[in-house]
C-alpha positions as CSV (number, residue, x, y, z in Angstrom):
1,M,7.5,-25.7,-6.7
2,A,6.2,-25.5,-10.2
3,G,8.8,-27.7,-12.0
4,T,11.8,-27.0,-14.1
5,A,12.3,-24.0,-16.4
6,R,14.1,-23.5,-19.6
7,L,15.8,-20.2,-20.0
8,T,16.2,-18.6,-23.4
9,P,19.8,-18.6,-24.7
10,D,20.1,-14.8,-24.1
11,V,19.0,-15.1,-20.5
12,D,21.2,-18.2,-19.9
13,A,24.1,-16.2,-21.2
14,L,23.2,-13.2,-19.0
15,V,23.2,-15.3,-15.9
16,R,26.5,-17.0,-16.7
17,A,28.2,-13.7,-17.7
18,S,27.0,-11.8,-14.6
19,T,27.9,-14.5,-12.1
20,G,31.0,-16.0,-13.6
21,A,29.2,-19.4,-13.7
22,D,30.6,-22.1,-15.9
23,V,27.2,-23.6,-16.3
24,I,23.6,-23.4,-15.0
25,A,23.3,-26.9,-13.6
26,D,19.6,-26.9,-12.9
27,T,16.6,-24.6,-12.8
28,E,13.3,-24.6,-11.0
29,V,10.2,-22.4,-11.3
30,V,9.6,-20.7,-8.0
31,Q,6.5,-18.9,-9.2
32,R,4.5,-18.3,-12.3
33,L,4.0,-14.6,-13.0
34,W,0.5,-13.1,-13.0
35,S,-1.5,-13.5,-16.2
36,G,1.0,-15.7,-18.0
37,Y,3.9,-13.1,-18.2
38,G,6.7,-15.6,-17.4
39,E,8.1,-17.0,-14.3
40,I,10.5,-16.6,-11.4
41,V,13.3,-19.1,-11.6
42,R,15.9,-20.4,-9.2
43,C,19.2,-21.3,-11.0
44,D,21.7,-23.6,-9.5
45,L,25.2,-22.5,-10.7
46,R,28.5,-24.3,-11.1
47,G,31.8,-22.4,-11.0
48,A,30.3,-19.2,-9.7
49,T,31.0,-17.3,-6.5
50,V,27.3,-17.9,-5.4
51,S,25.6,-21.3,-5.7
52,T,22.1,-20.0,-6.7
53,V,20.5,-16.9,-8.1
54,I,16.9,-15.9,-8.8
55,V,15.9,-14.8,-12.3
56,K,12.7,-12.9,-13.0
57,H,12.2,-14.0,-16.5
58,V,9.4,-11.9,-18.1
59,R,8.0,-12.6,-21.5
60,W,5.1,-10.7,-23.1
61,P,2.4,-13.3,-23.8
62,D,0.7,-13.6,-27.2
63,D,-2.7,-13.9,-25.5
64,P,-2.7,-12.5,-21.9
65,Q,-5.2,-14.3,-19.7
66,H,-6.2,-12.3,-16.6
67,P,-7.7,-14.6,-13.9
68,R,-10.5,-12.1,-13.3
69,G,-11.2,-11.2,-16.9
70,W,-9.3,-7.9,-17.1
71,S,-7.3,-8.8,-20.2
72,T,-7.3,-5.5,-22.2
73,D,-4.6,-3.7,-24.1
74,R,-4.5,-1.1,-21.3
75,S,-3.9,-3.8,-18.8
76,H,-1.1,-5.3,-21.0
77,Q,0.6,-1.9,-21.4
78,R,0.4,-1.3,-17.7
79,K,2.1,-4.7,-17.0
80,V,4.8,-4.0,-19.6
81,Q,5.6,-0.6,-18.0
82,S,5.5,-2.2,-14.5
83,Y,8.4,-4.6,-15.5
84,R,10.3,-1.8,-17.0
85,V,9.9,0.2,-13.8
86,E,11.0,-2.8,-11.7
87,T,14.1,-3.2,-13.8
88,A,14.9,0.5,-13.3
89,W,14.3,0.2,-9.6
90,Y,16.7,-2.7,-9.2
91,E,19.3,-1.0,-11.4
92,H,19.2,2.4,-9.8
93,G,17.0,2.5,-6.6
94,A,17.5,-0.7,-4.7
95,E,21.0,0.3,-3.6
96,R,19.6,2.9,-1.2
97,C,18.1,0.1,0.9
98,G,20.1,-1.1,3.9
99,E,19.9,-4.1,6.2
100,H,16.7,-2.8,7.8
101,S,14.8,-2.3,4.6
102,R,16.3,-5.4,2.9
103,V,15.7,-6.2,-0.7
104,P,17.5,-8.7,-3.0
105,A,20.7,-7.4,-4.4
106,H,20.7,-6.7,-8.1
107,I,23.2,-8.7,-10.1
108,A,22.2,-8.0,-13.8
109,S,19.3,-7.2,-16.0
110,A,18.5,-6.9,-19.7
111,S,15.6,-5.9,-21.9
112,Y,14.6,-7.9,-25.0
113,P,12.0,-7.3,-27.7
114,N,9.6,-9.6,-26.0
115,G,10.4,-9.1,-22.4
116,V,13.0,-8.5,-19.6
117,A,15.2,-10.5,-17.3
118,I,16.4,-9.5,-13.9
119,V,19.0,-11.6,-12.1
120,L,18.8,-11.2,-8.3
121,E,20.3,-12.5,-5.1
122,D,18.6,-15.6,-3.8
123,L,16.9,-14.4,-0.6
124,D,16.4,-18.0,0.6
125,A,20.1,-18.5,0.5
126,A,20.6,-15.2,2.3
127,G,18.5,-16.3,5.3
128,F,15.0,-15.1,4.2
129,A,13.4,-18.4,3.2
130,G,10.2,-18.0,5.2
131,R,6.9,-17.2,3.6
132,R,3.7,-16.6,5.6
133,Q,0.0,-16.8,5.0
134,R,-0.7,-15.8,8.6
135,V,1.5,-13.8,10.9
136,C,2.1,-13.4,14.6
137,E,2.5,-10.0,16.2
138,S,6.3,-10.0,16.0
139,E,6.1,-10.9,12.2
140,L,3.6,-8.1,11.6
141,D,5.9,-5.8,13.5
142,A,8.9,-6.8,11.3
143,C,6.9,-5.9,8.2
144,I,5.7,-2.6,9.6
145,Q,9.3,-1.8,10.7
146,W,10.5,-2.5,7.1
147,L,7.9,-0.1,5.7
148,A,8.9,2.6,8.2
149,V,12.6,2.3,7.3
150,F,11.9,2.1,3.6
151,H,9.7,5.3,3.7
152,A,12.2,7.2,5.9
153,T,15.1,6.3,3.6
154,H,13.2,7.6,0.5
155,L,11.5,10.6,2.1
156,G,11.7,13.4,-0.4
157,V,13.4,11.3,-3.1
158,A,12.0,11.9,-6.6
159,P,10.7,8.8,-8.2
160,E,12.9,9.1,-11.3
161,G,12.4,6.2,-13.7
162,L,9.7,4.8,-11.5
163,W,5.9,5.3,-11.4
164,P,5.2,9.0,-10.7
165,T,2.5,7.7,-8.4
166,G,3.2,4.3,-7.0
167,T,0.8,1.4,-6.3
168,Y,-1.0,-0.7,-8.9
169,W,-4.5,0.5,-8.1
170,H,-4.1,4.3,-8.3
171,L,-6.9,6.1,-10.1
172,D,-5.1,7.2,-13.3
173,T,-4.2,3.7,-14.3
174,R,-7.6,2.1,-13.5
175,P,-10.2,3.7,-15.6
176,D,-11.8,0.4,-16.5
177,E,-12.3,-0.7,-12.9
178,F,-13.5,2.8,-12.1
179,A,-16.1,2.6,-14.8
180,A,-17.3,-0.8,-13.5
181,M,-18.1,0.6,-10.0
182,H,-21.7,1.2,-9.0
183,D,-22.6,4.8,-8.6
184,G,-22.3,6.0,-5.0
185,P,-20.3,8.3,-2.7
186,L,-17.0,6.4,-3.1
187,K,-17.1,6.7,-6.9
188,R,-18.2,10.3,-6.8
189,K,-15.4,11.3,-4.5
190,A,-12.7,9.0,-5.9
191,G,-10.9,11.9,-7.6
192,R,-10.9,13.9,-4.4
193,L,-9.5,11.1,-2.4
194,D,-6.7,10.5,-5.0
195,Q,-5.9,14.2,-4.9
196,Q,-5.6,14.3,-1.1
197,L,-3.0,11.6,-1.3
198,R,-1.2,13.3,-4.2
199,A,-1.2,16.7,-2.4
200,S,0.5,15.3,0.7
201,R,3.2,17.7,1.7
202,F,5.4,14.7,2.6
203,Q,6.1,12.4,-0.2
204,T,8.3,9.3,-0.3
205,V,8.8,6.2,-2.5
206,V,6.2,3.5,-1.8
207,H,6.7,-0.2,-2.5
208,G,3.3,-0.2,-4.3
209,D,2.3,-3.8,-3.6
210,A,3.3,-4.3,0.0
211,K,1.2,-7.3,0.7
212,L,2.1,-10.2,3.0
213,A,3.0,-12.4,0.1
214,N,5.8,-10.1,-1.0
215,F,7.7,-10.3,2.3
216,C,10.3,-13.0,3.0
217,F,11.0,-13.9,6.6
218,S,14.1,-15.0,8.5
219,A,13.8,-18.3,10.3
220,D,12.8,-16.7,13.6
221,G,10.5,-14.2,11.9
222,A,12.2,-11.2,13.3
223,R,13.6,-9.9,10.1
224,V,12.1,-9.5,6.6
225,A,13.1,-8.6,3.1
226,A,10.7,-7.5,0.4
227,V,10.3,-8.4,-3.3
228,D,8.1,-7.5,-6.3
229,F,8.8,-3.8,-7.1
230,Q,6.7,-3.6,-10.3
231,Y,4.6,-0.7,-8.9
232,V,7.2,1.2,-6.9
233,G,6.9,4.9,-7.2
234,G,6.1,8.2,-5.5
235,G,3.5,8.7,-2.8
236,C,2.3,9.0,0.7
237,G,3.6,6.2,2.9
238,M,0.0,5.4,4.1
239,R,-0.7,3.9,0.7
240,D,1.6,1.0,1.7
241,V,0.7,0.8,5.3
242,A,-3.1,0.7,4.8
243,Y,-2.7,-1.9,2.0
244,F,-0.3,-4.1,4.1
245,I,-2.6,-4.1,7.1
246,G,-5.5,-5.1,4.9
247,S,-3.5,-7.8,3.2
248,C,-3.1,-9.9,6.3
249,L,-5.8,-9.0,8.9
250,D,-9.5,-9.5,8.9
251,A,-12.0,-7.0,10.1
252,E,-11.8,-7.9,13.8
253,Q,-8.0,-8.1,13.7
254,C,-7.8,-4.7,12.0
255,E,-10.0,-3.2,14.7
256,Q,-7.8,-4.6,17.4
257,Q,-4.3,-4.3,16.0
258,A,-4.2,-1.5,13.5
259,P,-3.9,1.3,16.1
260,G,-0.8,-0.3,17.6
261,L,0.7,-1.1,14.3
262,L,0.3,2.6,13.3
263,D,1.9,3.7,16.5
264,R,4.9,1.4,16.0
265,Y,5.2,2.5,12.3
266,F,5.4,6.2,13.3
267,E,7.8,5.5,16.2
268,R,10.2,3.7,13.8
269,L,9.7,6.3,11.1
270,R,10.7,9.1,13.4
271,A,13.7,7.2,14.7
272,E,15.0,6.6,11.2
273,I,14.5,10.2,10.2
274,A,16.4,11.3,13.3
275,T,19.4,9.2,12.3
276,T,19.7,11.1,9.1
277,G,19.9,14.5,10.9
278,R,17.3,15.9,8.5
279,D,14.9,18.5,9.9
280,V,11.8,17.4,8.0
281,G,9.1,18.3,10.6
282,S,8.3,14.8,12.0
283,D,5.4,16.1,14.0
284,A,3.8,17.6,10.9
285,L,4.5,14.5,8.9
286,E,2.9,12.1,11.4
287,A,-0.1,14.4,11.8
288,E,-0.6,14.5,8.1
289,W,-0.1,10.9,7.3
290,R,-2.3,9.7,10.2
291,D,-5.1,11.8,8.7
292,L,-4.5,10.2,5.4
293,Y,-4.6,6.6,6.7
294,S,-8.4,6.3,6.1
295,V,-8.0,8.1,2.8
296,A,-5.5,5.6,1.6
297,W,-7.7,2.8,2.7
298,A,-10.7,4.2,0.9
299,D,-8.6,4.7,-2.3
300,F,-7.8,1.0,-2.3
301,A,-11.4,0.1,-1.5
302,R,-12.4,2.1,-4.6
303,F,-10.3,-0.1,-6.8
304,L,-11.6,-3.3,-5.2
305,E,-15.2,-2.3,-5.7
306,G,-14.6,-2.0,-9.4
307,W,-12.2,-4.9,-9.8
308,S,-13.7,-7.5,-7.5
309,P,-17.0,-6.6,-5.8
310,G,-17.5,-8.7,-2.7
311,H,-13.8,-9.2,-2.2
312,W,-13.0,-10.4,1.4
313,K,-11.1,-7.2,2.1
314,L,-14.2,-5.2,1.8
315,H,-15.3,-5.8,5.3
316,G,-16.7,-3.8,8.3
317,Y,-13.4,-2.2,9.3
318,S,-12.9,-1.2,5.6
319,D,-16.4,0.3,5.5
320,Q,-15.6,2.4,8.6
321,R,-12.4,3.8,7.1
322,V,-14.2,4.6,3.9
323,A,-17.0,6.4,5.7
324,E,-14.4,8.3,7.7
325,A,-12.5,9.4,4.6
326,L,-15.7,10.4,2.7
327,A,-16.9,12.4,5.6
328,R,-13.7,14.5,5.5
329,S,-13.7,14.9,1.7
C-alpha cells in the first residue's frame, strides 16, 4: 500500500452521502494514478451498509509528469477525457455487465473543476482480492472468458458517451507517437490497419486497456472482475484479445497458447450470443474477427514502436503477427 490519503471535503461528503456513512474512519492509497493524476483510495466506513468502498479520486495536476516523457497538452487532454468517459461508463454502461463479466458496482460519482471522483464497490471485499503478475492456464482462461462475455453483451451497442473508438493507443489519438516512429512498412500502412479494424462489420464495446493488471481474481483464480475503464469504447473485440494475450505472455508462450485461447474465446462468445436469441451470424463474426487478430496485434505494435521502441512486447511472435497483417493490407 502507498500510505494514507486525505480526501477533499467535497469527495468526503460524496462518499458519506452515497453510502449513509456517519464517518470515514480511515483511508489508504491502493494505487497512485498514472502521471500524477490522483489516486485510488480505500475508505473504511462507520455507520454504513458496507464497511469499505473504493474511491477513484482524480485531480488534474498542475505539472503532469509522464514517466516516459510524453507530457504534452494533447496527452493531458486525452487523460482528462478518459476520466470523463470512465465516469460515464460507470454511470450508464456498467449496469449491463452481469456476474460473468463482473465489474465493480457504481455507487456515486461527481465532476469538479479540477477533477472527478468515482465511488465504487470494493472488489476485495466482494471476493476478488487477487492480483497476478503471472497466470496459470485456468486464470488465463478466466480472463478470456470475461472478455468473450463482455463483448457478447455489448455486441452492436453504440458507444454513447464513450470513446467512439476504444483503446488508449488507437491511431487518431496518438499522432505524436506515430510521428516518432521510424519510417517503414508498419508506419506506411498504419492508416490501412486502423481502417480495417474500424470497418469490421461486427462492432462491440471494448474494455480498451484489458491488460493483466486490470483483472482482479477470486481466491481460487476461477473468476475475475475487471477495472479501469478509461478507454472503453467502440471497436472490434480483437483489439482487447490481442492486447490481453500480449500483456501476460512472452513470445514462446504466445506461440504455444494463443491458438487455444482464441478457440476458447470464440467458443464462449458464440455460447453467450446464443443465450440472447439474437441471429447475428456467429460464423461470419468469428471468421471476420479471426482475420483481424493479427491486424489488432499490428495496430498495437505500431503504437509501441513510436511510444517505447524496444519494449519487451515487441518480440518474435509480435513480428510474425505484424508481418501477417501487413501482407494482407
